[in-house]
C-alpha positions as CSV (number, residue, x, y, z in Angstrom):
1,M,0.0,0.1,-0.1
2,A,2.9,2.3,0.8
3,R,4.2,1.7,-2.6
4,M,0.9,3.0,-4.1
5,I,0.8,6.2,-2.1
6,G,4.4,6.9,-3.3
7,K,3.5,6.6,-6.9
8,T,0.2,8.8,-6.6
9,S,2.4,11.4,-4.9
10,L,4.8,11.7,-7.8
11,V,1.9,12.0,-10.3
12,L,0.3,14.9,-8.6
13,P,3.4,17.2,-8.9
14,A,4.0,16.0,-12.4
15,A,0.3,17.1,-13.2
16,A,0.6,20.5,-11.5
17,L,3.8,21.3,-13.4
18,A,1.9,20.3,-16.8
19,A,-0.8,22.7,-15.8
20,A,1.7,25.5,-15.0
21,F,3.2,25.2,-18.5
22,M,-0.1,25.2,-20.1
23,L,-1.1,28.4,-18.3
24,S,2.2,30.1,-19.0
25,A,1.9,29.4,-22.6
26,A,-1.2,31.8,-22.7
27,E,-1.7,33.8,-26.0
28,P,0.1,37.1,-25.9
29,P,-1.7,40.2,-26.7
30,P,-1.4,40.6,-30.6
31,M,0.6,44.0,-30.3
32,L,3.4,41.7,-28.5
33,S,3.5,39.1,-31.6
34,Q,6.7,40.9,-32.8
35,A,8.3,40.6,-29.3
36,R,10.6,37.3,-29.1
37,P,11.4,35.0,-26.3
38,G,15.0,35.6,-25.0
39,L,17.2,37.5,-22.5
40,W,15.1,40.6,-21.3
41,E,16.3,43.1,-18.9
42,V,13.6,44.7,-16.7
43,S,14.4,48.0,-14.8
44,G,12.3,49.9,-12.4
45,A,10.6,47.3,-10.1
46,P,10.3,48.3,-6.4
47,G,13.4,47.2,-4.4
48,M,15.6,46.3,-7.3
49,K,18.8,48.4,-7.3
50,A,20.1,46.9,-10.6
51,P,18.1,45.7,-13.7
52,L,17.0,42.2,-13.7
53,R,17.8,39.9,-16.5
54,L,15.7,36.9,-17.1
55,C,15.3,34.3,-20.0
56,I,11.8,34.6,-21.0
57,A,10.2,31.8,-23.0
58,D,6.9,33.3,-23.2
59,V,6.5,37.0,-23.8
60,A,2.8,36.6,-22.5
61,A,4.6,36.4,-19.1
62,L,5.9,39.9,-19.2
63,P,2.6,41.7,-18.2
64,R,2.5,39.7,-15.1
65,F,5.9,40.6,-14.0
66,E,4.7,40.9,-10.3
67,H,3.5,37.4,-10.3
68,R,6.2,36.0,-12.6
69,A,6.9,33.0,-10.2
70,Q,3.2,32.1,-9.7
71,I,0.6,30.1,-12.0
72,C,-1.7,32.6,-13.3
73,T,-4.5,33.0,-15.8
74,S,-4.7,36.3,-18.0
75,K,-6.8,37.7,-20.6
76,V,-6.4,40.9,-22.9
77,I,-9.2,43.3,-22.0
78,R,-8.4,46.0,-24.5
79,Q,-5.9,46.7,-27.4
80,S,-5.3,49.5,-29.5
81,G,-2.4,49.9,-31.9
82,S,0.7,49.5,-29.7
83,T,-1.0,49.3,-26.2
84,A,-2.7,46.4,-24.6
85,E,-4.4,46.2,-21.0
86,V,-4.1,42.8,-19.6
87,E,-6.0,41.4,-16.3
88,Y,-4.7,38.4,-14.7
89,S,-5.4,36.2,-11.6
90,C,-3.0,34.0,-9.6
91,G,-5.3,32.3,-7.2
92,A,-4.4,33.1,-3.5
93,A,-1.0,34.8,-4.7
94,G,-3.0,37.8,-6.0
95,F,-4.2,39.5,-9.2
96,G,-3.0,42.4,-11.4
97,H,-3.8,44.7,-14.1
98,S,-1.3,45.8,-16.5
99,E,-1.0,48.4,-19.4
100,V,1.8,47.3,-21.8
101,I,3.2,49.8,-24.4
102,A,5.3,48.1,-27.2
103,L,7.7,51.0,-27.9
104,T,9.5,48.8,-30.3
105,P,9.5,44.9,-30.6
106,R,12.6,44.9,-28.2
107,S,11.4,47.5,-25.8
108,L,8.2,47.5,-23.6
109,R,6.8,49.7,-20.8
110,I,4.4,47.9,-18.3
111,A,2.4,49.9,-16.0
112,T,1.3,47.2,-13.5
113,Q,-0.9,47.2,-10.1
114,G,-2.8,44.8,-8.2
115,I,-2.5,42.8,-5.1
116,S,0.3,40.4,-4.3
117,D,0.4,38.1,-1.3
118,G,-2.4,40.3,0.4
119,L,-0.6,43.6,-0.3
120,P,-1.2,46.4,-2.9
121,F,1.4,47.1,-5.7
122,N,1.5,49.8,-8.3
123,Y,4.7,50.6,-10.5
124,V,6.2,50.8,-13.9
125,V,9.0,48.8,-15.3
126,Q,11.0,49.1,-18.6
127,A,11.8,45.8,-20.3
128,R,14.3,45.4,-23.0
129,R,15.2,42.4,-25.2
130,M,18.9,42.0,-24.8
131,G,19.4,39.0,-27.1
132,D,18.9,35.2,-27.2
133,C,19.3,32.8,-24.2
134,P,21.0,29.3,-24.0
135,K,17.9,26.7,-24.3
136,S,18.8,25.5,-21.0
137,A,18.2,28.9,-19.4
138,F,14.6,29.6,-20.2
139,V,12.1,30.5,-17.5
140,T,8.5,29.4,-18.4
141,G,7.1,32.7,-16.9
142,H,4.3,31.1,-14.8
């Protein structure tokens, strides 16, 4: 019987990981269609003294920067030209609303606000694509 419980406990984390991958692969706002995965540098977030460099496999994760380590669902609620508004929910971890402006396909301005771990947040970050990443370095961008 203990052997059966062990197998079941391995299946559940694998299923959760598969669900996280599916959620992170959400359709990006059409205005991000020219933005490519790769090494992105993000600056301006509260508490960051230096820009943060991340290998992003899914550019749809960028509007959810505050909750980048969470499993979230999101939807585009408005798009006009190079601007999109995205709402997202991350269960108990919180939710957010972001306005994304594509300055160029390699440069984004993200104004984001919401609730993260029970506390409000409201800030603007700049994200710039710096180049390609090694395949082993990609973050799924939950």
